[in-house]
N, C-alpha and C positions, 0 to 999 in steps of 0.2 A: 807610618816607622815600623821597622820589624823588631820582635821581642830580641833580637842578636845587636840587634845598635841601640838598645836604650840606654848603656852604659856609657756680570756674570752669570747672571743665576736665575732665571728662568727657562723655560723653554722656546719662548724666541729668540733670546742672544744667539748672534752666528756659533758660535760654540757649541751649543745646543744641538742648531742644524747643522754641523757636520758631525755631530752623534748619530744622531735622528739618522743620517745618511746612510751612515755604518750601519746600522739597522735594517735599514731599506735595504741593502745589500744582500741580505743574509743573517744578520744577527748575530750577535757572539758568540765565540766557538766556546764551547764547555773545553776545560783543559787550559785555554789561556785565558779569557776574560771572566772565567767564572769555573766554580766547580760545584759539582753535588756530592755532598755527604752520603758515602756510604751506604750509612744507615738513617733514615729519617729520624728525625726528633718528634716528638708529642708536643702537640701544638693546641690553643686553643679552638675550641669549635667552632664552625662562623665566625672567623675573621683570618685571614693572613697576615700573621704577625712579621715585620718588619725590625730588625735591630741593629742599629748602630752600633760596634764595640771603638771605645774612643779611651783616651787617656786626657784631663786636663792640661798637662804637662808635653805632648805631644804638638809640634810646631805642623805637622801636615793635620792633626785634626784643629787644629786652632784656624786653618786656613779652610778646610773642611765645611767648617760648622756656618756661616751665613749661604752655602749653597745646598747642604742639607735641612735646613731649617726653613729656609722658601719652598723646597720642594715638600718637605711633611706640611706644610699648611694647603697644598692641594689635593693630597690625598684622598682617593676615592673612599666611602663609606666602611667599605670590606675590609679594607686594609687598618693594621691598627699598627704606630711606629711608637718605639722607644728606644732608649739610651741604657746599653750596660757599658759600666764602668771596667774596664780590665786593674790587672793585680802582677803583673810582671816580674817586682820588685820589691823590695822594703817600702822606698821612698811611694812606687805607684800605691801599696797598699792603701800607704795614711792616705793620698788622693781619691782611694775610692773608697775610704770611709766618711770622708767627707760629702762627696756625692751622696752615698746613700740616707746619710744624716740629715742634708739637705732635702732632700727627696723628702723625706720621712715629714722634715717641719713644713713641708709643700711651698720652700723655698730654691730650690732647684735653678730651675729654669727661670727668673728673675735675676737672681744672682749670678749666673754661670755667664756671663759676655766681662763681668768685671772680672770674675777669677781666672779666664783665660787671657784678661786684658794685664792685670796684673804678675800673670805668670812668664805673659811672653814679650811683652814690654819694658816691665817696671821690674823684671829680674827676681819677684818673687818667690821664693821657693814655696813656702805655704805646705812643709814637711812636717807640720808637728800642729797638733791639737790649740796650742797655745797661739800660736800665732795664726793661726784659720779663724780663731773665737776672737779673737781683735780683730782681725781687718773685716771679719763678716760682721761685727758688734758696727763697725764705721755704716754697713750697707743699712742697718737696720735689721739685722738678724739677733734674736737675743741671746746673747753670749754663755748663758747658765743652762739655756733650753738644748743650744745648741750643742755642748759640751756632754749634757744628760745621753742626747739621742747620738753622738758617736760613741760613745759608750755602751750602749744598750744591746741586749740580746736580738731585737728585731732587726738593726741596721749590722749586728755580724751576721744572723741568718742571711740577708741579701746581699753581702759582701758575698758568703761562701754558695750562694745558689746564682752569682753571676761569675765565679770563677768554674763551676761547673758548665754553667752555659759555654762558657768560653772557649774549654776545651771541648766540647761538645761538637763543637762548630769548628774546632782545630785552629782557633785564633794564634797567628805567630805575628801578627803586627796588625797598624790601626792606621788609622781610619777603616773600617773593613764592615760590608752590609751582610745581616743572615738575612732570607725570606724562607718563610715557612716552613722553616723548618726543615730546608730540602737544600740549598744553592747559598753559595757565598761569592761574593764578590767585592772590589775596592779598587780604589782608584789606582793603585800601583799596579793592581792585576788586569785595573781595564786599559791601561794603556799596553800592555802584551810587549813589555821591554822596550818600547818604544820614549826617545827623550823629547816631552814634551811638556807644554807649563802645568804646573800644577793645578790652578783653576781649570784648564781644559779636562783632565785627568778626571777631578772632579764632577765635572759634567758628564762623561760618558759612562762613572760608576752609575751615575744617578740615571742616566737612560738603559743601562744593562739592567740596574733593580726594576727598572718599569716592566721590562722584558719578562725578566723571574717572577716577577708580580703577578703576568699574565699567564706563563707558564703555571705557575701556581694555583692561579683561579680556575685553568682549563684541568687543571694535574695531569700534565702531560711531562 
C-alpha cells in the first residue's frame, strides 16, 4: 500500500518455483524489481540486516504476513530479520506506538495475528490507546503495563528511530523489505507492473530478497 493511498508459502510451492525460474534467467533488474540506496546505511557488523516495513492496518501487509513469517523461520545464521512499523499519518502513528509498546513488553509477536485479524476481519480500528488496552487485555496483556509502555520515553525513541529508518530507505509504501542497508524491494516492485495475484507478488519479493541477501553477503 502506497503512502499516497493510505487516506503458498515455502520455496517448494509452484509459485516459488516460478519466481526461482525468474532468478535463474538472470535475476531481478535494478530499478525494476529492486532499488539500490544512493547512500548505504550503517548496519551492525557481522550480520546482514533485513527489515520489513509494514503497517498493521495495511491489507497488503496482512496478506504478506504468513509468507514472510514462514520465510523468516528459515534464514541462515548471518541474517538478522526484524520488523519496523511505519508512521505515514496520525492513526498509523498510533498503531506504530502499539507495535513498539508491545515489543517493549515482549508480547508483539504473540498478539500480532490477533491484531491483524481484528483490524482486517472484524473491523476494529484500534486507533486509540484505551481501545488497544481493552483489546490486548483480553489477550492476556496487562492493560496498565501496556499503557505505561505506550506512553514511555523508550517507546517514543523507538518510534522516532523507525521513522528515521523509513526515511533513510525512502519508504513510500508497504510492505517493503530493506536488505543490508543497501537494497530495497517489495511485492509491488517485484511484480514490475504486472497484474499478478498478491501471494505470487509476495513470493517473488522474497525470492528477490534472497538474491539481495547474497549480494550483500558478497558485497556486490
